[in-house]
C-alpha positions as CSV (number, residue, x, y, z in Angstrom):
1,X,30.2,8.7,-25.9
2,X,27.2,9.7,-28.0
3,X,29.4,11.4,-30.6
4,X,31.3,8.1,-31.2
5,X,28.2,6.1,-31.9
6,X,27.3,5.6,-35.5
7,X,23.9,6.7,-36.5
8,X,21.8,4.2,-38.5
9,X,18.4,4.0,-40.0
10,X,15.7,4.2,-37.4
11,X,13.7,0.9,-36.9
12,X,10.3,1.3,-38.5
13,X,7.1,0.9,-36.5
14,X,8.9,0.0,-33.2
15,X,6.7,-1.5,-30.6
16,X,8.9,-2.7,-27.7
17,X,7.6,-5.3,-25.3
18,X,8.3,-4.3,-21.8
19,X,6.4,-7.0,-20.0
20,X,3.3,-5.0,-18.8
21,X,2.6,-4.0,-22.3
22,X,4.5,-2.3,-25.2
23,X,6.1,1.0,-25.7
24,X,5.1,2.2,-29.1
25,X,7.5,4.9,-30.3
26,X,5.5,7.3,-32.4
27,X,8.5,8.9,-34.1
28,X,9.2,5.5,-35.9
29,X,5.8,5.5,-37.7
30,X,5.5,7.2,-41.0
31,X,1.7,6.6,-41.3
32,X,-0.8,7.3,-38.5
33,X,-3.1,4.5,-39.5
34,X,-0.3,2.0,-38.9
35,X,0.1,3.4,-35.4
36,X,-3.6,3.0,-34.8
37,X,-3.4,-0.6,-36.0
38,X,-0.5,-1.3,-33.7
39,X,-2.5,0.1,-30.7
40,X,-5.4,-2.3,-31.7
41,X,-3.0,-5.2,-31.2
42,X,-2.8,-4.6,-27.4
43,X,-3.1,-7.9,-25.5
44,X,-5.6,-8.6,-22.8
45,X,-4.7,-7.1,-19.3
46,X,-1.8,-5.3,-20.9
47,X,-1.1,-1.6,-21.1
48,X,0.4,-0.3,-24.3
49,X,1.6,3.3,-24.5
50,X,2.3,5.2,-27.7
51,X,4.9,7.9,-26.9
52,X,6.4,10.8,-28.8
53,X,3.2,10.8,-31.0
54,X,3.4,13.5,-33.7
55,X,0.1,15.2,-34.5
56,X,-1.9,13.4,-31.8
57,X,-5.1,15.4,-32.7
58,X,-4.9,13.8,-36.1
59,X,-4.2,10.3,-34.7
60,X,-7.3,10.6,-32.5
61,X,-9.5,11.4,-35.5
62,X,-8.6,8.0,-37.0
63,X,-10.1,6.1,-34.0
64,X,-11.9,8.5,-31.7
65,X,-13.8,5.6,-30.0
66,X,-10.7,3.5,-29.4
67,X,-7.9,5.7,-28.4
68,X,-7.4,8.7,-26.1
69,X,-4.9,11.4,-25.3
70,X,-3.1,10.4,-22.0
71,X,-3.3,13.2,-19.4
72,X,0.5,13.0,-18.6
73,X,3.3,15.4,-18.9
74,X,6.7,14.5,-20.4
75,X,9.9,15.6,-18.5
76,X,13.5,15.4,-19.8
77,X,16.8,15.4,-18.0
78,X,19.8,16.6,-20.0
79,X,22.4,14.0,-19.1
80,X,25.3,16.2,-20.3
81,X,24.6,18.7,-17.6
82,X,23.5,16.2,-14.9
83,X,25.6,16.1,-11.8
84,X,25.5,13.3,-9.2
85,X,24.4,14.1,-5.7
86,X,26.9,14.0,-2.8
87,X,24.0,13.2,-0.4
88,X,24.4,9.7,1.1
89,X,21.4,7.5,1.2
90,X,21.1,5.4,4.4
91,X,19.6,2.1,5.1
92,X,19.4,0.8,1.5
93,X,21.4,0.2,-1.7
94,X,20.5,0.3,-5.4
95,X,21.5,-2.5,-7.7
96,X,20.5,-4.3,-10.9
97,X,17.8,-7.0,-10.8
98,X,19.6,-10.4,-10.3
99,X,17.1,-13.1,-9.5
100,X,13.6,-14.5,-9.7
101,X,13.1,-13.4,-6.1
102,X,13.8,-9.8,-7.3
103,X,11.3,-10.2,-10.0
104,X,8.7,-11.5,-7.5
105,X,9.4,-8.4,-5.3
106,X,9.0,-6.0,-8.3
107,X,5.6,-7.5,-9.0
108,X,4.6,-7.2,-5.4
109,X,5.4,-3.5,-5.4
110,X,3.6,-3.0,-8.7
111,X,0.5,-4.7,-7.3
112,X,0.6,-2.6,-4.1
113,X,0.7,0.5,-6.3
114,X,-2.2,-0.6,-8.6
115,X,0.2,-1.2,-11.5
116,X,0.1,-3.9,-14.2
117,X,2.4,-6.8,-13.2
118,X,4.9,-8.5,-15.5
119,X,5.0,-12.3,-16.3
120,X,8.0,-13.6,-14.2
121,X,9.6,-15.4,-17.2
122,X,9.8,-12.0,-19.0
123,X,12.3,-10.6,-16.6
124,X,14.9,-13.2,-17.5
125,X,14.0,-13.9,-21.1
126,X,16.9,-13.5,-23.5
127,X,17.2,-10.2,-25.3
128,X,20.5,-9.4,-27.1
129,X,21.2,-6.7,-27.0
130,X,18.8,-5.8,-24.1
131,X,17.3,-2.3,-24.2
132,X,15.8,-2.8,-20.8
133,X,17.5,-2.0,-17.4
134,X,15.8,-3.0,-14.2
135,X,17.1,-1.5,-10.9
136,X,15.9,-2.3,-7.4
137,X,16.4,-0.7,-4.0
138,X,17.3,-3.2,-1.3
139,X,16.8,-2.7,2.4
140,X,20.3,-3.2,3.9
141,X,19.0,-4.7,7.2
142,X,16.4,-7.1,5.8
143,X,17.3,-7.7,2.2
144,X,13.7,-6.8,1.2
145,X,13.2,-5.1,-2.1
146,X,11.7,-1.7,-1.4
147,X,11.7,0.1,-4.7
148,X,12.2,-0.4,-8.4
149,X,12.6,1.5,-11.7
150,X,12.9,0.5,-15.3
151,X,15.0,2.2,-18.0
152,X,14.8,1.9,-21.8
153,X,17.8,2.5,-24.1
154,X,16.3,4.1,-27.2
155,X,19.4,3.3,-29.2
156,X,19.1,-0.4,-28.6
157,X,15.3,-0.3,-29.0
158,X,15.1,1.5,-32.4
159,X,18.5,2.9,-33.3
160,X,17.5,6.3,-32.0
161,X,19.6,9.0,-33.8
162,X,19.1,11.3,-30.8
163,X,20.7,8.8,-28.4
164,X,17.9,9.0,-25.9
165,X,16.7,6.9,-23.0
166,X,13.5,6.8,-20.9
167,X,12.5,6.0,-17.4
168,X,9.4,3.9,-16.6
169,X,7.6,2.3,-13.6
170,X,9.3,4.1,-10.7
171,X,7.6,2.6,-7.7
172,X,8.5,2.5,-4.0
173,X,7.1,0.0,-1.5
174,X,4.4,1.9,0.5
175,X,5.6,0.1,3.6
176,X,9.2,1.4,3.1
177,X,10.6,3.6,5.9
178,X,13.8,5.0,4.5
179,X,13.8,8.5,2.9
180,X,15.0,9.2,-0.6
181,X,14.4,5.8,-2.2
182,X,12.7,7.2,-5.3
183,X,15.4,9.9,-5.7
184,X,18.2,7.3,-5.4
185,X,16.6,5.0,-8.1
186,X,16.2,7.9,-10.5
187,X,19.7,9.1,-10.0
188,X,21.3,5.7,-10.4
189,X,19.3,5.2,-13.7
190,X,20.4,8.6,-15.0
191,X,24.0,7.8,-14.1
192,X,23.8,4.4,-15.8
193,X,22.6,6.0,-19.1
194,X,25.1,8.8,-18.9
195,X,27.9,6.3,-18.6
196,X,26.5,4.5,-21.7
197,X,26.6,7.8,-23.7
198,X,22.9,8.7,-23.8
199,X,22.0,12.3,-24.4
200,X,18.9,12.6,-22.3
201,X,16.5,10.7,-20.0
202,X,12.8,11.2,-20.5
203,X,9.8,10.2,-18.4
204,X,6.0,10.5,-18.4
205,X,4.1,11.4,-15.3
206,X,0.4,12.1,-14.6
207,X,-0.4,15.8,-14.6
208,X,-1.8,15.7,-11.0
209,X,1.1,13.7,-9.4
210,X,2.5,16.7,-7.6
211,X,4.8,14.7,-5.3
212,X,6.5,13.0,-8.3
213,X,6.7,16.1,-10.3
214,X,8.4,17.9,-7.4
215,X,11.0,15.2,-7.2
216,X,11.7,15.3,-10.9
217,X,12.0,19.1,-11.0
218,X,14.3,18.9,-8.0
219,X,16.6,16.6,-9.9
220,X,16.8,18.9,-12.9
221,X,14.1,17.4,-15.2
222,X,12.4,20.0,-17.4
223,X,9.0,19.8,-19.1
224,X,9.0,19.1,-22.8
225,X,6.2,19.0,-25.3
226,X,5.5,15.4,-26.3
227,X,2.3,13.6,-26.3
228,X,1.2,10.1,-25.3
229,X,-1.7,8.1,-26.6
230,X,-3.3,5.0,-25.2
231,X,-6.0,2.5,-26.2
232,X,-9.2,2.6,-24.2
233,X,-9.4,-0.4,-22.0
234,X,-10.5,-1.3,-18.4
235,X,-7.1,-0.6,-17.0
236,X,-7.1,3.0,-18.4
237,X,-10.8,3.6,-17.9
238,X,-10.4,6.2,-15.1
239,X,-8.3,8.3,-17.5
240,X,-10.9,8.7,-20.2
241,X,-14.3,8.0,-18.6
242,X,-14.4,11.0,-16.3
243,X,-14.8,11.0,-12.5
244,X,-16.1,7.8,-10.9
245,X,-19.7,7.9,-9.6
246,X,-18.4,7.1,-6.1
247,X,-15.8,9.9,-6.0
248,X,-15.3,11.0,-2.4
249,X,-15.3,7.5,-0.9
250,X,-12.3,6.4,1.1
251,X,-10.2,3.3,0.1
252,X,-12.1,1.1,2.5
253,X,-15.5,1.8,0.8
254,X,-14.1,2.1,-2.7
255,X,-12.6,-1.4,-2.7
256,X,-16.1,-2.9,-1.9
257,X,-17.8,-0.6,-4.5
258,X,-15.4,-1.6,-7.2
259,X,-15.9,-5.3,-6.5
260,X,-19.7,-4.9,-6.5
261,X,-19.7,-3.1,-9.9
262,X,-17.5,-5.8,-11.4
263,X,-20.3,-8.3,-10.6
264,X,-23.1,-6.1,-12.0
265,X,-24.4,-5.1,-8.5
266,X,-26.0,-1.6,-8.4
267,X,-24.2,0.9,-6.1
268,X,-26.3,3.8,-4.8
269,X,-24.3,6.5,-2.9
270,X,-25.8,7.5,0.5
271,X,-23.1,9.6,2.2
272,X,-19.6,9.3,0.5
273,X,-17.9,11.3,3.2
274,X,-19.1,8.9,5.9
275,X,-18.5,5.8,3.8
276,X,-22.2,4.9,3.5
277,X,-23.7,3.3,0.3
278,X,-26.5,0.9,-0.7
279,X,-25.9,-2.3,-2.8
280,X,-28.7,-3.8,-4.8
281,X,-28.8,-7.1,-6.7
282,X,-32.1,-8.4,-8.0
283,X,-34.7,-8.0,-5.2
284,X,-32.0,-7.8,-2.4
285,X,-30.6,-4.6,-1.1
286,X,-28.0,-4.1,1.7
287,X,-26.9,-0.8,3.2
288,X,-23.2,-0.6,4.2
289,X,-20.7,1.7,5.9
290,X,-17.5,0.4,4.5
291,X,-17.3,-3.3,5.7
292,X,-20.1,-2.8,8.3
293,X,-23.4,-3.9,6.9
294,X,-27.0,-4.5,8.0
295,X,-26.0,-8.2,8.5
296,X,-24.1,-7.1,11.7
297,X,-26.6,-6.9,14.5
298,X,-26.8,-4.0,16.9
299,X,-25.9,-6.4,19.8
300,X,-22.7,-7.6,18.0
301,X,-21.7,-4.0,17.3
302,X,-22.3,-2.9,20.9
303,X,-20.1,-5.8,22.1
304,X,-17.2,-4.7,19.9
305,X,-17.8,-1.1,20.9
306,X,-17.0,-1.8,24.5
307,X,-13.6,-3.4,24.9
308,X,-14.2,-4.6,28.4
309,X,-17.4,-6.4,27.3
310,X,-15.6,-7.9,24.3
311,X,-12.9,-9.3,26.5
312,X,-15.4,-11.0,28.9
313,X,-17.4,-12.5,26.0
314,X,-14.4,-14.0,24.2
315,X,-12.8,-15.2,27.4
316,X,-15.9,-17.2,28.2
317,X,-15.5,-18.8,24.7
318,X,-12.1,-20.1,25.6
319,X,-10.0,-17.3,23.9
320,X,-6.8,-16.3,25.8
321,X,-7.0,-12.7,27.1
322,X,-4.5,-10.5,29.0
323,X,-5.1,-9.5,32.6
324,X,-7.1,-6.3,32.8
325,X,-8.5,-3.7,35.2
326,X,-10.7,-0.6,34.8
327,X,-9.9,2.7,36.3
328,X,-12.9,2.3,38.5
329,X,-10.7,0.1,40.7
330,X,-8.9,1.7,43.7
331,X,-5.7,3.4,42.9
332,X,-3.7,1.1,45.2
333,X,-5.0,-1.9,43.3
334,X,-4.0,-0.3,40.0
335,X,-0.5,0.5,41.4
336,X,-0.1,-3.1,42.5
337,X,-1.2,-4.2,39.0
338,X,1.5,-2.0,37.5
339,X,4.1,-3.4,39.9
340,X,3.0,-7.0,39.1
341,X,3.2,-6.7,35.3
342,X,5.9,-4.0,34.9
343,X,4.5,-2.5,31.7
344,X,0.9,-1.7,30.9
345,X,-1.4,-0.7,28.0
346,X,-3.9,2.1,28.8
347,X,-6.8,2.5,26.4
348,X,-10.3,4.0,26.3
349,X,-13.0,1.3,26.7
350,X,-14.6,2.7,23.6
351,X,-12.9,4.0,20.4
352,X,-11.1,2.9,17.3
353,X,-8.1,3.7,15.1
354,X,-5.7,3.6,18.1
355,X,-6.9,6.9,19.5
356,X,-6.0,7.5,23.1
357,X,-4.0,4.2,23.4
358,X,-0.7,4.3,25.3
359,X,1.6,1.2,25.3
360,X,4.5,0.3,27.5
361,X,3.4,2.5,30.5
362,X,6.0,1.8,33.2
363,X,5.6,4.4,36.0
364,X,2.8,5.9,38.0
365,X,3.5,9.3,36.4
366,X,3.2,7.8,32.9
367,X,0.1,5.9,34.1
368,X,-1.6,9.1,35.3
369,X,-0.8,10.9,32.0
370,X,-2.0,7.9,29.9
371,X,-5.3,7.7,31.8
372,X,-5.9,11.4,31.3
373,X,-5.2,11.0,27.5
374,X,-7.5,8.0,27.2
375,X,-10.3,9.9,29.1
376,X,-10.4,12.5,26.3
377,X,-11.9,9.7,24.1
378,X,-14.0,7.7,26.6
379,X,-15.1,8.1,30.3
380,X,-14.2,4.5,31.1
381,X,-10.5,3.6,30.7
382,X,-8.9,0.1,30.7
383,X,-5.6,-0.8,32.2
384,X,-4.1,-4.0,30.7
385,X,-0.9,-6.0,31.0
386,X,1.4,-5.3,28.1
387,X,1.9,-8.5,26.1
388,X,5.1,-8.6,24.2
389,X,5.2,-9.8,20.6
390,X,3.9,-9.0,17.1
391,X,0.5,-7.4,16.4
392,X,-1.5,-9.5,14.1
393,X,-4.9,-8.7,12.5
394,X,-7.0,-11.5,11.1
395,X,-10.1,-10.7,9.0
396,X,-13.0,-13.1,9.5
397,X,-15.8,-13.1,7.0
398,X,-18.7,-15.5,7.4
399,X,-16.7,-17.3,10.1
400,X,-13.7,-18.0,7.9
401,X,-10.3,-16.2,8.1
402,X,-9.7,-14.6,4.7
403,X,-6.7,-12.6,5.5
404,X,-4.0,-12.2,8.1
405,X,-1.3,-9.6,8.5
406,X,1.3,-8.4,10.9
407,X,0.8,-4.8,11.8
408,X,4.0,-2.9,12.7
409,X,4.2,0.5,14.4
410,X,5.4,3.6,12.5
411,X,9.2,3.6,12.2
412,X,11.6,6.1,10.6
413,X,15.2,5.6,9.4
414,X,17.8,8.3,9.9
415,X,19.8,9.8,7.1
416,X,22.3,11.7,9.3
417,X,20.9,15.1,8.4
418,X,17.2,15.2,9.2
419,X,15.7,15.7,12.6
420,X,13.3,13.1,14.0
421,X,10.4,15.5,13.4
422,X,11.4,16.0,9.8
423,X,11.6,12.2,9.3
424,X,8.2,11.6,10.9
425,X,6.6,14.3,8.7
426,X,8.2,12.9,5.5
427,X,7.2,9.3,6.4
428,X,3.7,10.6,7.3
429,X,3.3,12.2,3.9
430,X,4.4,8.9,2.2
431,X,2.0,6.9,4.2
432,X,-0.9,9.3,3.5
433,X,-0.1,9.2,-0.3
434,X,0.0,5.4,-0.2
435,X,-3.3,5.0,1.6
436,X,-5.5,7.8,0.2
437,X,-4.9,9.9,3.3
438,X,-6.0,7.2,5.8
439,X,-2.6,6.7,7.4
440,X,-0.7,9.5,9.1
441,X,1.7,9.7,12.0
442,X,0.3,12.0,14.6
443,X,2.6,14.5,16.4
444,X,1.1,14.1,19.8
445,X,2.1,13.2,23.4
446,X,2.3,9.4,22.6
447,X,4.7,10.0,19.7
448,X,6.8,12.3,21.8
449,X,6.9,9.8,24.7
450,X,7.9,7.0,22.4
451,X,10.7,9.0,20.9
452,X,11.8,10.2,24.4
453,X,11.9,6.7,25.8
454,X,14.2,5.7,22.9
455,X,16.7,8.3,24.1
456,X,15.9,10.8,21.4
457,X,14.1,14.2,21.1
458,X,12.0,15.4,18.2
459,X,14.7,17.9,17.2
460,X,17.5,15.3,17.4
461,X,19.3,14.4,14.2
462,X,18.8,10.6,13.7
463,X,22.1,8.9,12.7
464,X,22.3,7.5,9.2
465,X,20.8,4.0,9.0
466,X,19.4,4.0,12.6
467,X,15.8,2.9,12.9
468,X,13.5,4.6,15.4
469,X,10.1,3.4,16.4
470,X,7.9,6.5,16.8
471,X,4.6,4.8,17.9
472,X,4.0,1.8,20.0
473,X,0.7,0.8,18.6
474,X,0.5,-0.6,15.1
475,X,-2.7,1.0,13.9
476,X,-2.7,1.9,10.2
477,X,-4.4,5.2,11.0
478,X,-1.4,6.3,13.2
479,X,1.2,5.4,10.5
480,X,1.5,1.7,11.1
481,X,2.4,-0.7,8.2
482,X,0.7,-4.0,7.3
483,X,2.5,-7.1,6.0
484,X,0.5,-10.1,4.7
485,X,1.1,-13.4,6.5
486,X,-2.0,-15.3,5.4
487,X,0.0,-18.2,4.0
488,X,2.0,-18.7,7.2
489,X,-0.4,-18.1,10.0
490,X,-0.7,-20.9,12.6
491,X,-4.0,-22.9,12.7
492,X,-4.4,-22.1,16.4
493,X,-4.5,-18.4,15.6
494,X,-7.1,-19.1,12.8
495,X,-9.1,-21.1,15.4
496,X,-8.9,-18.3,17.9
497,X,-10.1,-15.7,15.4
498,X,-13.1,-17.8,14.4
499,X,-14.0,-18.4,18.1
500,X,-14.0,-14.6,18.6
501,X,-16.4,-14.2,15.6
502,X,-18.7,-16.9,16.8
503,X,-18.7,-15.7,20.4
504,X,-19.7,-12.2,19.3
505,X,-21.9,-13.7,16.5
506,X,-20.6,-11.2,14.0
507,X,-20.4,-11.9,10.2
508,X,-17.4,-9.6,9.5
509,X,-14.8,-8.7,12.1
510,X,-11.1,-7.8,12.4
511,X,-9.6,-9.8,15.3
512,X,-6.4,-8.3,16.8
513,X,-4.0,-10.7,18.6
514,X,-0.5,-10.3,20.1
515,X,1.6,-13.3,19.1
516,X,5.1,-14.6,19.8
517,X,5.3,-15.6,16.1
518,X,2.6,-15.8,13.4
519,X,3.7,-19.3,12.6
520,X,3.4,-20.4,16.3
521,X,0.4,-21.1,18.5
522,X,1.0,-18.5,21.3
523,X,-1.3,-15.5,21.4
524,X,-3.3,-13.1,23.5
525,X,-6.5,-11.4,22.3
526,X,-6.4,-7.7,22.1
527,X,-9.7,-6.5,20.5
528,X,-12.3,-7.0,17.8
529,X,-13.1,-4.4,15.2
530,X,-16.6,-4.5,13.7
531,X,-15.6,-2.4,10.7
532,X,-12.2,-3.8,9.5
533,X,-10.4,-2.0,6.6
534,X,-10.6,-4.5,3.8
535,X,-8.3,-2.4,1.6
536,X,-5.4,-3.1,4.0
537,X,-5.0,-6.7,3.0
538,X,-4.2,-6.9,-0.7
539,X,-3.6,-9.2,-2.4
540,X,-6.0,-11.3,-0.3
541,X,-9.6,-11.3,-1.7
542,X,-11.2,-9.5,1.2
543,X,-13.7,-7.4,-0.8
544,X,-14.6,-10.5,-2.9
545,X,-15.5,-12.5,0.2
546,X,-17.5,-9.6,1.6
547,X,-19.6,-9.3,-1.5
548,X,-20.0,-13.1,-1.4
549,X,-21.5,-12.8,2.1
550,X,-23.9,-10.1,1.1
551,X,-25.0,-11.6,-2.2
552,X,-24.5,-15.4,-2.3
553,X,-26.3,-15.6,-5.7
554,X,-23.5,-13.4,-7.2
555,X,-20.7,-15.8,-6.2
556,X,-18.8,-17.3,-9.2
557,X,-19.0,-21.1,-9.5
558,X,-15.3,-21.5,-9.0
559,X,-15.3,-19.6,-5.8
560,X,-18.1,-21.7,-4.4
561,X,-15.9,-24.8,-4.7
562,X,-13.2,-23.1,-2.6
563,X,-15.6,-21.9,0.0
564,X,-17.0,-25.4,0.5
565,X,-13.6,-26.8,1.4
566,X,-12.9,-27.3,5.2
567,X,-10.7,-24.7,6.8
568,X,-7.7,-25.7,8.9
569,X,-5.7,-22.6,8.2
570,X,-6.3,-19.2,6.4
571,X,-7.7,-19.7,2.9
572,X,-8.7,-17.4,0.1
């Protein structure tokens, strides 16, 4: 217990290396100039944080051009009054980091959340005694790491006489489906430090992170008045430089704008709400709408716009396509088509983002309803055989595959207490937060049909741990998740995607295939998207290759060597 621990002299000028940077404990510094000098020692691509800074206004006066006051709140949990929850968490468990694979997974989650990653050797470097605690949340079904949190024992870090601890880097995989992952990680860390005799658990959270603040307040954290100071660097720039010039752009435009500015390319906003901007480099200017640029011809765009034309064009190029009819065919022919194939896909001939698409239609009544739904988006409706398998998106830029990903439909996991509707709404909020509002699960007839066909109702309580697919299409905009497979995609799939791009003669395109396995050669072409979302494929360099296409003179020399290599499979 805390009362049994002996107090000792506080370690002076404590700067604890935590991998992504250092935690600089302000209360261990007697002189503010020493604290400023410690901040100046920040390494490249690292993020040092000075916490518990006393007299921050005075500290800033020592180096006003170099440091800034971080716009974060500090919250504290009194561990003496903390009580564990009796709520069971379903579908995942929380444990300590135990392997290099866990460390890789933590960095993957950090990267997906725009956080600074940690050198892999740091996780397992010897520290005795070790003030750092790494916890991970593990999916019980797949073994995939879906969340992480780091704890710091202040007593081991600097002989803290207050017996404190702090929480850092709480991050949940944006693709995770189970509810309560963040709460479970925070609770387990609090219980860990309470068992060790710590008096409190502190954390720092951005002032505008309403979702995180709501969680912490729910768990009993209370706001305390402590200040955090950071050094001005490119990682922190958005916190001290004011709003970005491109504020209002969605993630698909922003990723391109950011890459252009990194190369010194001028960005001129045209219509942020619509995703339009102009790029200028030397005497060359190019107008874009996200990944659609002036380099895509009107003919190529019109081919992609009409799915029936797209299918005919790519089929003539030797790409495998599923059987298809239009609703202009006689009804008896459509009924025979349904009987022959068993399950169908119904979709508007024109449209995007999965709107009006029904998958797995198996009866004439469902077919009539699906056609009526599709006609709200386009007058011409396509009826297509339903090809079983995984939905794969390949991004082709300048006739090279630069990224490939499996797209999976929106799925929720039951906790034994919440209704299907509640789980969908919670998952939709998480997907929206992870994608800048671009991904949400619609509550519509297709969602209700998918739930009903699985033997559930929207007001049913989903048993703990049970997974329920609530959409059949895997579009990001309808709550689907995306999983990178660039390093494992079969060369036949790469070849098919490039055939599609050449047949349409389009410089940037997202090619959608249904595949038996991404590592196998079997596939069926689904559609081509003339404006693929480049932000969906991190860590693959999609925005970099897009800017390379627009401005060849801005390509770094090292990249030129990679691009000149022959392509037998997907390459960066």
